[in-house]
BAZABA-641050 format. One line per 8 residues: number of its first residue (from 1); their letters; for each residue x, y, z of N, C-alpha, C, CB. Coordinates in steps of 0.1 Angstrom, whole numbers, plus 5000, padded with zeros to 4 digits. Glycine has a CB too. Layout:
REM residues N
NUM> A> X/Y/Z/X/Y/Z/X/Y/Z/X/Y/Z  ...
REM end
This chain:
REM residues 143
1> XXXXXXXX> 4533/8392/5309/4538/8382/5309/4537/8372/5303/4538/8380/5317  4554/8362/5299/4557/8356/5289/4543/8343/5285/4573/8350/5292  4544/8341/5273/4532/8326/5273/4536/8316/5276/4526/8322/5261  4528/8307/5275/4531/8291/5278/4545/8289/5271/4519/8279/5271  4545/8290/5258/4557/8285/5251/4567/8297/5256/4555/8283/5232  4567/8305/5259/4578/8307/5264/4584/8306/5275/4579/8314/5263  4576/8303/5286/4582/8300/5300/4581/8284/5295/4572/8305/5316  4575/8277/5286/4587/8258/5287/4599/8261/5279/4577/8238/5277
9> XXXXXXXX> 4600/8271/5274/4617/8274/5269/4623/8280/5278/4621/8284/5256  4619/8282/5291/4626/8292/5301/4628/8286/5314/4618/8306/5303  4618/8274/5314/4619/8262/5322/4632/8249/5315/4602/8257/5323  4629/8250/5306/4639/8241/5294/4655/8245/5296/4635/8245/5276  4656/8258/5301/4670/8270/5299/4673/8261/5311/4668/8291/5300  4664/8270/5322/4668/8266/5338/4673/8247/5341/4652/8271/5348  4661/8243/5336/4669/8231/5335/4681/8228/5334/4668/8225/5328  4684/8228/5319/4696/8225/5312/4710/8230/5318/4695/8231/5299
17> XXXXXXXX> 4708/8245/5323/4715/8250/5327/4722/8247/5342/4711/8260/5324  4710/8237/5349/4714/8235/5366/4720/8221/5359/4698/8233/5381  4717/8212/5349/4721/8201/5350/4735/8200/5344/4711/8193/5345  4738/8214/5333/4750/8217/5335/4760/8222/5340/4751/8219/5330  4753/8228/5350/4766/8227/5360/4770/8219/5368/4766/8235/5367  4764/8213/5366/4770/8199/5376/4777/8185/5368/4755/8191/5385  4777/8194/5356/4787/8182/5344/4776/8171/5338/4801/8170/5355  4761/8172/5334/4758/8162/5335/4742/8161/5327/4760/8160/5349
25> XXXXXXXX> 4746/8161/5310/4732/8165/5310/4727/8154/5301/4729/8180/5306  4727/8138/5307/4722/8125/5305/4709/8127/5305/4726/8115/5315  4705/8123/5304/4688/8118/5302/4681/8114/5319/4689/8100/5291  4689/8111/5326/4684/8108/5339/4686/8123/5348/4693/8093/5346  4697/8129/5344/4702/8140/5352/4690/8150/5351/4716/8146/5347  4689/8151/5332/4675/8158/5327/4666/8162/5336/4668/8151/5317  4659/8146/5339/4653/8138/5341/4647/8145/5361/4662/8124/5337  4655/8143/5365/4655/8148/5380/4660/8164/5378/4668/8139/5391
33> XXXXXXXX> 4663/8168/5369/4660/8186/5376/4650/8190/5372/4670/8200/5373  4644/8187/5361/4633/8189/5352/4622/8189/5364/4631/8177/5340  4620/8179/5370/4612/8175/5381/4615/8189/5393/4617/8157/5386  4620/8192/5395/4624/8200/5406/4621/8215/5401/4640/8197/5411  4623/8219/5386/4625/8230/5380/4604/8234/5377/4638/8227/5363  4601/8224/5376/4589/8222/5369/4576/8224/5379/4590/8207/5362  4585/8221/5393/4579/8219/5404/4575/8237/5406/4590/8211/5415  4588/8243/5407/4588/8261/5410/4587/8266/5397/4603/8269/5418
41> XXXXXXXX> 4585/8264/5384/4577/8271/5376/4567/8271/5377/4577/8270/5366  4555/8263/5380/4539/8256/5382/4534/8262/5369/4528/8262/5398  4541/8253/5359/4538/8253/5346/4521/8244/5342/4552/8245/5340  4515/8254/5340/4503/8245/5328/4508/8234/5322/4499/8254/5315  4500/8222/5325/4495/8209/5319/4509/8206/5305/4474/8212/5310  4503/8217/5297/4507/8216/5279/4520/8223/5284/4495/8225/5264  4524/8238/5292/4537/8238/5292/4547/8229/5296/4538/8244/5296  4542/8228/5307/4550/8214/5318/4555/8204/5304/4533/8202/5333
49> XXXXXXXX> 4545/8197/5299/4552/8190/5290/4558/8195/5277/4545/8183/5286  4557/8209/5272/4563/8213/5257/4579/8216/5262/4553/8230/5250  4579/8217/5280/4593/8221/5285/4604/8205/5283/4590/8226/5305  4593/8199/5290/4598/8186/5290/4607/8178/5277/4585/8178/5293  4598/8180/5265/4598/8178/5252/4614/8181/5249/4585/8188/5243  4610/8198/5255/4628/8201/5248/4637/8196/5255/4634/8216/5246  4637/8196/5265/4644/8188/5277/4654/8173/5273/4631/8183/5287  4643/8170/5271/4646/8156/5264/4652/8152/5253/4636/8151/5262
57> XXXXXXXX> 4646/8165/5241/4650/8164/5228/4667/8165/5231/4642/8176/5217  4668/8176/5234/4682/8185/5237/4690/8170/5244/4679/8202/5252  4690/8163/5255/4695/8155/5261/4698/8139/5251/4686/8155/5273  4686/8139/5246/4688/8131/5232/4697/8134/5219/4676/8133/5227  4693/8143/5219/4705/8149/5205/4716/8157/5210/4698/8160/5191  4720/8156/5222/4732/8165/5225/4743/8166/5218/4736/8164/5235  4752/8154/5214/4762/8149/5201/4757/8162/5198/4759/8134/5188  4745/8156/5187/4746/8162/5172/4744/8180/5177/4730/8155/5161
65> XXXXXXXX> 4734/8186/5179/4731/8196/5186/4746/8207/5188/4724/8190/5199  4758/8199/5199/4763/8207/5201/4774/8208/5188/4766/8205/5215  4773/8198/5182/4782/8196/5168/4783/8206/5160/4777/8185/5159  4770/8210/5159/4761/8219/5147/4764/8237/5155/4738/8212/5146  4760/8236/5164/4764/8248/5170/4778/8252/5173/4758/8248/5182  4787/8243/5177/4802/8245/5171/4806/8254/5157/4807/8230/5167  4800/8242/5148/4804/8247/5134/4795/8260/5130/4801/8234/5122  4784/8264/5136/4779/8278/5132/4785/8292/5140/4764/8278/5134
73> XXXXXXXX> 4791/8288/5152/4795/8296/5160/4809/8299/5155/4792/8291/5172  4815/8292/5145/4826/8295/5143/4841/8296/5154/4823/8304/5136  4843/8304/5156/4855/8304/5167/4852/8296/5178/4858/8319/5173  4843/8293/5181/4840/8295/5198/4836/8279/5194/4825/8310/5208  4841/8270/5206/4838/8258/5208/4828/8257/5219/4848/8253/5210  4812/8249/5217/4805/8250/5228/4811/8248/5244/4797/8241/5226  4819/8239/5244/4824/8241/5264/4831/8255/5266/4840/8227/5271  4828/8270/5256/4842/8279/5259/4827/8288/5264/4857/8287/5242
81> XXXXXXXX> 4816/8284/5256/4802/8293/5257/4798/8298/5266/4793/8289/5255  4793/8311/5273/4794/8313/5285/4778/8298/5288/4792/8333/5289  4779/8299/5297/4766/8286/5300/4748/8291/5298/4769/8281/5318  4748/8301/5299/4733/8309/5294/4733/8305/5281/4732/8329/5295  4739/8312/5280/4744/8312/5261/4743/8294/5256/4769/8319/5258  4749/8287/5259/4757/8273/5253/4737/8266/5256/4777/8263/5267  4733/8273/5270/4720/8264/5267/4703/8270/5261/4719/8257/5281  4707/8281/5259/4696/8293/5248/4698/8286/5237/4700/8312/5245
89> XXXXXXXX> 4714/8281/5238/4717/8280/5216/4708/8263/5215/4745/8276/5208  4713/8258/5226/4707/8240/5224/4692/8241/5224/4711/8228/5239  4683/8248/5234/4670/8246/5230/4666/8249/5215/4663/8254/5237  4667/8259/5213/4668/8267/5200/4671/8258/5191/4676/8278/5199  4685/8250/5191/4691/8240/5178/4679/8233/5183/4708/8231/5176  4677/8224/5191/4664/8216/5192/4653/8215/5184/4658/8217/5201  4649/8226/5182/4639/8230/5180/4640/8236/5164/4635/8237/5192  4648/8239/5158/4658/8238/5142/4658/8224/5136/4677/8241/5144
97> XXXXXXXX> 4662/8218/5139/4667/8207/5137/4664/8193/5140/4675/8208/5140  4654/8194/5148/4645/8180/5152/4629/8176/5148/4645/8178/5167  4625/8186/5141/4610/8181/5139/4606/8186/5146/4605/8169/5140  4601/8198/5152/4593/8200/5163/4585/8209/5150/4600/8207/5179  4571/8213/5160/4563/8223/5149/4568/8235/5151/4546/8224/5150  4582/8245/5156/4578/8259/5160/4588/8262/5146/4582/8267/5178  4579/8271/5143/4586/8279/5126/4599/8286/5129/4575/8293/5118  4612/8282/5118/4623/8286/5127/4624/8299/5130/4634/8284/5122
105> XXXXXXXX> 4618/8306/5122/4620/8323/5124/4616/8323/5140/4608/8334/5113  4601/8320/5148/4601/8320/5157/4614/8316/5172/4592/8316/5154  4616/8303/5171/4623/8298/5175/4637/8307/5178/4623/8288/5166  4640/8315/5171/4653/8323/5166/4649/8334/5172/4656/8325/5151  4639/8342/5171/4636/8348/5176/4631/8345/5195/4631/8352/5167  4626/8341/5196/4625/8337/5208/4636/8328/5218/4613/8331/5207  4649/8328/5212/4665/8324/5216/4665/8336/5221/4677/8319/5205  4667/8348/5207/4675/8359/5211/4670/8366/5224/4676/8368/5201
113> XXXXXXXX> 4653/8369/5226/4641/8374/5234/4644/8370/5255/4624/8362/5226  4650/8352/5249/4657/8345/5265/4668/8350/5264/4659/8329/5268  4678/8354/5255/4690/8355/5262/4695/8368/5263/4700/8347/5256  4682/8376/5259/4682/8392/5265/4681/8395/5282/4669/8401/5257  4667/8384/5282/4663/8382/5295/4675/8379/5303/4653/8371/5296  4683/8368/5299/4688/8360/5309/4702/8362/5309/4685/8345/5309  4709/8363/5299/4723/8370/5294/4727/8379/5294/4725/8371/5285  4743/8381/5285/4749/8391/5289/4744/8400/5276/4764/8389/5293
121> XXXXXXXX> 4749/8412/5277/4751/8419/5269/4747/8420/5254/4759/8418/5271  4759/8413/5248/4760/8410/5239/4756/8392/5236/4772/8416/5237  4749/8391/5241/4747/8378/5240/4734/8374/5230/4746/8375/5254  4720/8387/5235/4715/8380/5219/4725/8384/5203/4695/8387/5216  4725/8396/5199/4731/8391/5187/4744/8381/5182/4734/8402/5183  4746/8373/5195/4756/8362/5194/4748/8353/5192/4766/8360/5204  4734/8351/5199/4727/8340/5197/4721/8339/5183/4718/8337/5207  4715/8353/5184/4710/8352/5165/4716/8351/5155/4707/8362/5159
129> XXXXXXXX> 4729/8356/5155/4737/8351/5143/4743/8338/5149/4748/8362/5138  4741/8328/5154/4746/8319/5152/4737/8303/5148/4754/8320/5161  4728/8308/5157/4711/8303/5153/4710/8307/5136/4696/8316/5164  4712/8321/5135/4705/8321/5116/4719/8313/5109/4703/8344/5106  4730/8314/5113/4741/8303/5104/4733/8286/5111/4765/8306/5110  4732/8282/5119/4729/8268/5120/4716/8266/5114/4731/8262/5133  4708/8271/5112/4695/8274/5105/4697/8270/5089/4691/8289/5108  4707/8278/5080/4712/8281/5066/4720/8268/5068/4721/8296/5062
137> XXXXXXX> 4732/8264/5078/4735/8253/5073/4727/8239/5078/4748/8253/5076  4719/8237/5083/4707/8227/5084/4700/8228/5073/4698/8227/5095  4693/8236/5068/4689/8238/5053/4699/8237/5043/4682/8250/5050  4709/8233/5041/4721/8233/5031/4723/8249/5023/4717/8221/5019  4725/8253/5028/4723/8273/5023/4737/8275/5026/4711/8287/5035  4744/8270/5035/4755/8279/5039/4764/8275/5026/4761/8276/5054  4775/8289/5031/4784/8286/5020/4793/8274/5016/4792/8295/5021
REM end
């Protein structure tokens, strides 16, 4: 069974996926969907709080996060990405870019593992490549 932080990320993915499906990743819609998903996940309090932080953080920083993902994914614009990939990337990008306490290697590895579980066969490698480039660029190491 995944640990509480992985469960938080998986819950955040489901919230963002559902909100994305209706085309509204604004804080109000994300908050509404979060309440539904959190009840289904039966998350412990700390994991619930962490999932809420991830969802709210992505919603508040969506334009910045999507811009960074677009730049890091070379020929792929965020709206063209598969929805699961797009939202796995958003959660990890928030962790990488917005000052969370998650080490970058952990954020990237967790995103790859979640992509392996929920997304297509090629998604883990794609997610890894995009997040590696995003992190290097964010730190100023990109060519």
